[in-house]
C-alpha positions as CSV (number, residue, x, y, z in Angstrom):
1,M,0.0,0.0,0.0
2,N,2.8,2.4,0.9
3,N,4.6,1.7,-2.4
4,I,1.4,2.5,-4.3
5,I,1.0,5.8,-2.4
6,N,4.7,6.7,-3.0
7,R,4.4,6.1,-6.7
8,L,1.2,8.2,-6.8
9,V,2.8,11.1,-4.9
10,K,5.8,11.0,-7.2
11,R,3.6,11.2,-10.3
12,I,1.7,14.1,-8.9
13,L,4.9,15.9,-8.0
14,I,6.4,15.3,-11.4
15,K,3.3,16.8,-13.0
16,L,3.6,19.8,-10.7
17,S,7.3,20.2,-11.6
18,N,6.6,20.0,-15.3
19,Y,3.8,22.6,-14.9
20,K,6.2,24.9,-13.1
21,D,8.7,24.5,-15.9
22,K,6.1,25.4,-18.5
23,Q,4.9,28.4,-16.5
24,E,8.5,29.7,-16.2
25,M,9.1,29.2,-19.9
26,N,5.9,31.0,-20.8
27,S,6.8,34.0,-18.7
28,Y,10.1,34.4,-20.5
29,L,8.4,34.1,-23.9
30,E,5.9,36.7,-22.9
31,G,8.7,39.0,-21.9
32,I,10.6,38.7,-25.2
33,R,7.4,39.2,-27.2
34,L,6.7,42.5,-25.3
35,S,10.3,43.5,-25.9
36,F,10.0,42.8,-29.6
37,N,6.9,45.1,-29.8
38,K,9.1,48.0,-28.4
39,L,11.6,47.8,-31.2
40,V,11.6,50.4,-34.0
41,N,12.8,48.0,-36.7
42,K,11.0,44.7,-36.7
43,K,12.1,41.9,-39.0
44,E,10.6,38.5,-39.7
45,L,12.8,35.5,-40.2
46,T,12.8,33.9,-43.7
47,K,11.7,30.4,-44.3
48,E,15.3,29.4,-44.9
49,Q,16.4,30.9,-41.7
50,K,13.7,29.2,-39.7
51,K,14.7,25.8,-41.1
52,E,18.3,26.4,-40.4
53,I,17.6,27.3,-36.8
54,Q,15.3,24.3,-36.1
55,D,17.6,21.8,-37.9
56,F,20.5,23.0,-35.8
57,Y,18.8,23.0,-32.4
58,S,16.6,19.9,-32.9
59,N,19.8,18.0,-33.6
60,L,21.3,19.2,-30.4
61,L,18.3,19.4,-28.0
62,G,16.0,16.8,-29.5
63,Y,13.1,19.4,-30.0
64,H,12.2,22.6,-31.8
65,I,12.8,25.9,-30.1
66,P,10.7,29.1,-30.0
67,L,11.9,31.5,-32.7
68,D,10.9,34.6,-30.8
69,Y,14.5,35.2,-29.6
70,H,16.0,34.9,-33.0
71,K,13.5,37.3,-34.4
72,Y,14.1,39.8,-31.6
73,F,17.9,39.8,-31.7
74,T,18.0,39.8,-35.5
75,S,15.6,42.8,-35.6
76,R,17.4,44.6,-32.8
77,T,21.0,44.2,-34.0
78,G,20.4,43.8,-37.7
79,I,22.6,40.6,-37.6
80,Y,21.1,37.2,-38.2
81,S,22.6,34.1,-36.6
82,K,21.3,30.6,-36.0
83,L,23.3,30.6,-32.7
84,Y,21.1,33.0,-30.7
85,F,19.8,31.0,-27.8
86,P,16.3,31.3,-26.1
87,T,16.5,32.5,-22.5
88,S,13.4,30.5,-21.7
89,I,15.2,27.2,-22.5
90,Y,18.5,28.4,-21.1
91,K,16.9,29.2,-17.7
92,T,14.8,26.0,-17.5
93,D,16.6,23.3,-19.4
94,I,20.3,24.2,-19.7
95,V,21.8,26.1,-16.8
96,G,20.4,23.6,-14.3
97,R,22.2,20.9,-16.1
98,L,25.5,22.7,-16.3
99,N,25.4,23.9,-12.6
100,V,24.3,22.2,-9.4
101,Y,21.3,24.4,-8.8
102,P,20.5,23.4,-5.2
103,L,23.9,25.0,-4.2
104,K,23.0,28.3,-6.0
105,R,21.6,30.2,-3.0
106,A,24.5,29.4,-0.7
107,Y,27.3,30.1,-3.2
108,T,25.8,33.3,-4.5
109,D,25.4,34.8,-1.0
110,K,27.6,37.9,-1.3
111,N,28.3,37.6,2.4
112,I,30.4,34.5,1.9
113,S,32.1,35.2,-1.4
114,D,35.3,36.2,0.5
115,I,35.2,32.9,2.3
116,I,34.7,30.8,-0.8
117,L,37.3,32.8,-2.8
118,P,39.7,34.1,-0.2
119,N,42.6,34.5,-2.8
120,I,40.5,36.6,-5.2
121,H,40.8,40.3,-4.8
122,Q,37.5,41.8,-3.6
123,P,36.3,45.0,-1.9
124,K,36.8,45.0,1.9
125,V,33.6,44.2,3.8
126,F,33.1,46.1,7.0
127,L,29.8,44.7,8.1
128,K,27.8,41.5,7.3
129,N,24.3,40.6,8.4
130,M,23.7,36.9,7.9
131,N,20.4,35.4,8.8
132,G,19.9,38.3,11.3
133,Y,23.4,38.0,12.9
134,F,25.9,40.8,12.7
135,Y,29.6,40.4,12.0
136,F,32.1,43.4,11.9
137,E,35.3,42.6,10.0
138,G,34.7,38.9,10.6
139,K,33.9,39.1,14.3
140,P,30.4,38.5,15.7
141,V,28.8,41.5,17.3
142,D,25.4,42.4,18.6
143,R,23.2,45.0,16.9
144,N,24.1,47.8,19.2
145,D,27.8,47.3,18.6
146,A,27.2,47.0,14.9
147,I,25.5,50.4,14.9
148,Q,28.3,52.0,16.9
149,L,31.1,50.4,14.7
150,C,29.4,51.6,11.5
151,S,28.7,55.2,12.7
152,N,31.7,56.8,11.0
153,L,32.6,54.6,8.0
154,G,32.3,57.5,5.6
155,E,31.5,56.7,1.9
156,V,30.5,53.1,1.5
157,I,28.3,50.7,-0.4
158,I,25.4,48.9,1.3
159,K,23.5,46.1,-0.5
160,P,21.4,43.0,0.0
161,S,23.5,39.8,0.0
162,L,20.9,37.5,-1.7
163,T,19.7,39.6,-4.6
164,G,21.1,40.5,-8.0
165,R,20.7,43.0,-10.8
166,G,21.6,45.9,-8.6
167,I,18.5,45.6,-6.5
168,G,18.9,47.5,-3.2
169,V,22.4,48.6,-3.9
170,S,23.1,52.1,-2.6
171,K,26.2,54.4,-2.2
172,I,25.9,56.1,1.2
173,T,27.9,58.3,3.5
174,I,27.8,57.6,7.2
175,Q,29.0,60.2,9.7
176,N,28.2,60.5,13.4
177,G,25.5,57.8,13.1
178,L,23.6,59.6,10.3
179,T,23.5,58.8,6.6
180,N,22.7,60.7,3.4
181,L,20.1,58.0,2.6
182,D,16.9,60.1,3.1
183,E,18.7,61.5,6.2
184,K,18.1,58.2,8.0
185,S,20.3,57.1,11.0
186,I,22.4,54.0,10.5
187,Q,19.9,52.3,12.9
188,E,17.0,53.2,10.6
189,V,19.0,52.0,7.5
190,F,19.4,48.6,9.3
191,D,15.7,48.5,9.8
192,V,15.1,49.1,6.1
193,Y,17.5,46.3,5.1
194,K,16.3,44.0,7.9
195,E,18.7,41.1,7.4
196,D,21.0,39.5,4.9
197,F,22.9,42.5,3.7
198,L,26.5,43.9,3.9
199,I,28.4,47.2,4.0
200,E,31.7,47.3,2.0
201,E,34.3,49.8,0.9
202,L,33.6,52.0,-2.1
203,V,35.7,51.0,-5.1
204,H,37.6,53.9,-6.7
205,Q,37.8,52.9,-10.3
206,H,40.5,53.5,-12.9
207,P,40.2,56.9,-14.6
208,L,39.5,55.2,-18.0
209,M,36.6,53.4,-16.4
210,T,35.3,56.6,-14.7
211,A,35.4,58.4,-18.0
212,L,32.7,56.1,-19.3
213,N,30.3,57.3,-16.6
214,P,31.5,59.0,-13.4
215,S,28.4,58.3,-11.3
216,S,28.6,54.5,-11.5
217,I,31.1,51.7,-11.1
218,N,31.3,50.4,-14.7
219,T,31.9,46.7,-14.5
220,I,33.2,44.1,-16.9
221,R,30.9,41.0,-17.2
222,I,32.9,37.9,-18.1
223,V,31.1,34.6,-18.7
224,T,33.3,31.5,-18.4
225,Y,32.7,27.8,-19.0
226,R,34.7,24.9,-17.5
227,N,35.5,22.3,-20.1
228,D,37.2,19.6,-18.1
229,M,40.5,21.1,-17.1
230,E,40.2,24.2,-19.3
231,I,38.3,27.4,-18.4
232,V,37.2,29.1,-21.6
233,V,35.8,32.7,-21.9
234,V,32.4,32.5,-23.6
235,Y,32.0,36.3,-23.9
236,T,32.8,39.6,-22.3
237,V,30.8,42.8,-22.2
238,I,31.1,46.0,-20.3
239,R,28.1,47.5,-18.4
240,I,28.0,51.3,-18.3
241,G,25.7,53.5,-16.1
242,R,23.8,56.5,-17.4
243,K,24.2,60.1,-16.4
244,D,23.9,60.6,-12.6
245,K,22.8,57.0,-12.1
246,P,24.8,54.9,-9.5
247,I,24.2,51.5,-11.0
248,D,25.4,50.1,-14.4
249,N,22.9,47.2,-14.7
250,E,20.8,47.2,-17.8
251,S,17.7,46.5,-15.6
252,A,18.5,49.7,-13.8
253,G,18.8,51.7,-17.1
254,G,22.4,51.0,-17.9
255,I,23.9,50.1,-21.3
256,S,26.3,47.4,-22.4
257,T,28.6,46.6,-25.3
258,I,31.0,43.8,-26.3
259,I,34.6,43.8,-25.3
260,N,36.8,42.4,-28.0
261,Q,39.6,39.9,-27.3
262,D,42.1,42.7,-27.5
263,G,40.3,44.7,-24.8
264,T,38.7,47.3,-27.1
265,L,35.0,48.1,-27.1
266,G,32.5,47.4,-29.9
267,K,30.8,50.1,-32.0
268,Y,27.3,50.0,-30.4
269,A,25.9,49.6,-26.9
270,Y,22.4,48.5,-26.0
271,G,20.1,49.4,-23.2
272,S,16.4,48.6,-22.6
273,P,14.5,47.4,-25.7
274,G,14.4,50.1,-28.3
275,N,17.4,51.9,-26.8
276,D,19.7,50.6,-29.5
277,N,22.9,51.4,-31.5
278,I,24.3,53.8,-28.9
279,E,27.7,55.0,-30.1
280,F,28.6,57.4,-27.2
281,T,28.2,57.2,-23.5
282,D,26.3,59.9,-21.7
283,S,29.7,61.4,-20.8
284,G,30.6,61.8,-24.4
285,V,33.0,58.9,-24.8
286,R,33.0,57.1,-28.2
287,L,32.7,53.4,-27.6
288,E,34.3,51.9,-30.7
289,G,38.0,51.1,-30.1
290,Y,38.0,52.4,-26.5
291,M,40.6,50.4,-24.5
292,I,39.6,48.8,-21.2
293,P,42.5,48.8,-18.8
294,S,43.9,45.6,-17.2
295,F,41.5,43.5,-19.3
296,S,43.9,40.5,-19.7
297,N,44.5,40.6,-15.9
298,A,40.8,40.5,-15.3
299,I,40.5,37.4,-17.6
300,D,43.3,35.6,-15.7
301,M,41.7,36.4,-12.4
302,V,38.3,34.9,-13.2
303,K,39.8,31.8,-14.8
304,K,41.7,31.2,-11.5
305,A,38.5,31.8,-9.5
306,H,36.4,29.4,-11.6
307,Y,38.7,26.5,-10.8
308,Q,37.7,27.0,-7.2
309,L,34.0,26.5,-8.0
310,P,33.7,22.9,-9.3
311,Y,29.9,22.6,-8.9
312,F,29.3,25.3,-11.6
313,K,30.4,24.8,-15.2
314,L,29.0,28.1,-16.4
315,M,29.7,31.4,-14.4
316,G,29.2,35.1,-14.8
317,W,31.7,37.5,-13.1
318,D,31.3,41.2,-12.5
319,I,34.8,42.8,-12.3
320,A,35.7,46.5,-11.6
321,I,39.1,47.9,-12.4
322,E,40.6,49.9,-9.4
323,E,42.5,53.2,-9.7
324,D,45.9,51.4,-9.9
325,G,44.6,48.9,-12.5
326,T,43.9,46.1,-10.1
327,P,40.9,44.0,-11.1
328,T,38.5,43.4,-8.2
329,M,35.6,41.0,-8.1
330,I,32.3,42.7,-7.2
331,E,30.3,39.5,-7.4
332,F,29.8,36.3,-9.3
333,N,26.6,34.7,-10.7
334,T,25.8,31.0,-11.1
335,T,22.9,31.8,-13.5
336,P,24.3,34.7,-15.5
337,D,21.9,36.5,-17.8
338,L,22.8,36.3,-21.5
339,S,23.9,39.6,-23.1
340,Q,22.9,38.7,-26.7
341,S,22.1,42.2,-27.9
342,A,25.5,43.6,-26.9
343,N,27.6,40.4,-27.5
344,G,25.8,38.4,-30.1
345,P,24.9,34.7,-29.8
346,A,25.3,33.7,-26.1
347,F,27.6,30.8,-26.5
348,G,29.1,31.6,-29.9
349,E,31.6,29.1,-31.1
350,Y,31.0,27.0,-28.0
351,T,27.3,26.5,-28.6
352,E,27.5,22.9,-29.8
353,M,30.0,21.9,-27.1
354,I,28.0,23.4,-24.2
355,L,24.6,22.1,-25.3
356,K,26.0,18.5,-25.9
357,E,27.5,18.6,-22.4
358,A,24.3,20.0,-20.9
359,K,22.1,17.3,-22.4
360,S,24.3,14.6,-21.0
361,R,23.6,15.8,-17.4
362,N,20.5,15.7,-15.2
363,N,18.5,19.0,-14.9
364,T,18.9,20.1,-11.2
365,W,16.7,23.2,-11.8
366,S,13.4,21.6,-12.8
367,R,13.5,18.9,-10.2
368,I,14.9,20.9,-7.2
369,A,11.6,21.5,-5.5
370,L,10.4,18.0,-6.3
371,E,13.5,16.3,-4.9
372,C,13.4,18.5,-1.7
373,M,9.8,17.5,-1.1
374,W,10.6,13.8,-1.7
375,K,13.5,13.8,0.7
376,K,11.6,15.7,3.4
377,N,8.8,13.1,3.3
378,N,11.3,10.1,3.0
379,L,9.8,9.4,-0.4
380,L,12.9,9.5,-2.5
381,K,14.6,6.1,-2.5
């Protein structure tokens, strides 16, 4: 009787998991269709292009893919490629195969990146709040001591430790227990952030990076892939803030463009849908040919770091270049977004290799909730 119940529960949970996958995929498809409608120049794929795309991906994945992404990126950039990859499939059927998704939350907690990667240069962290507990420069302290110790830190960065895309990131000045964040006291700021946040030193970036936009830290996004004992760079882009904006993320209004292998920038940057073919930053810098300082050093650093994260084959790294040219890791991402407007096809020349590897592995994304439920109820044998 118990075996019959167990099998029945598993079937129900599998159906729920598949339903969750479809819901997630549909939400991404709806998003790309809305973005397509915002474009000025809309192009339809030819019959020959549609066949080329489906022949290519059905051979690798075993099924046809939605063509919305190819239509969107071809229209936006004016460049067609069969190698554009649907975010809906990447998020639900690929990244969870390349990376061990149940470890994502722990590993991407910004409060432990200095513990996981102690030999990788990162901004100094003054205060951490982890699960409600305070630590100042690594030592546990109570809330009152944390308030006192942070009362005169000067200009710093405060941000949530478990979110991405620049959500909740603020540059603040703390003097005599007061901040410039709506004139709140440091105690009131703690109340706003509640728990799981950190306060770290403000990075003073290289003059060439500041020139791109003085109000934001303009970071290099490097996506790497581990192919056995080799770390390959899948693509590199730079994210640039807009005038008077403190954050460079595209979701916060920033723009991005490709960084070529020699460290120079591409001709055009892209922002939100319809904000296309940008040749100059808001500060007046022409993008094409602009040289990024210490680019090769940044590449070497993330390759070294990726070897220390064996549970994740695909990684995204956000790197700032300090005043003296030292690359510093701002954060890493185990499910990096794909910058296909700025860069072109997400996986480029590595598409076939990455997808073949992904399909040979179990999908830890779509089954994570399912497996947790099974184990919790002693149903997973």
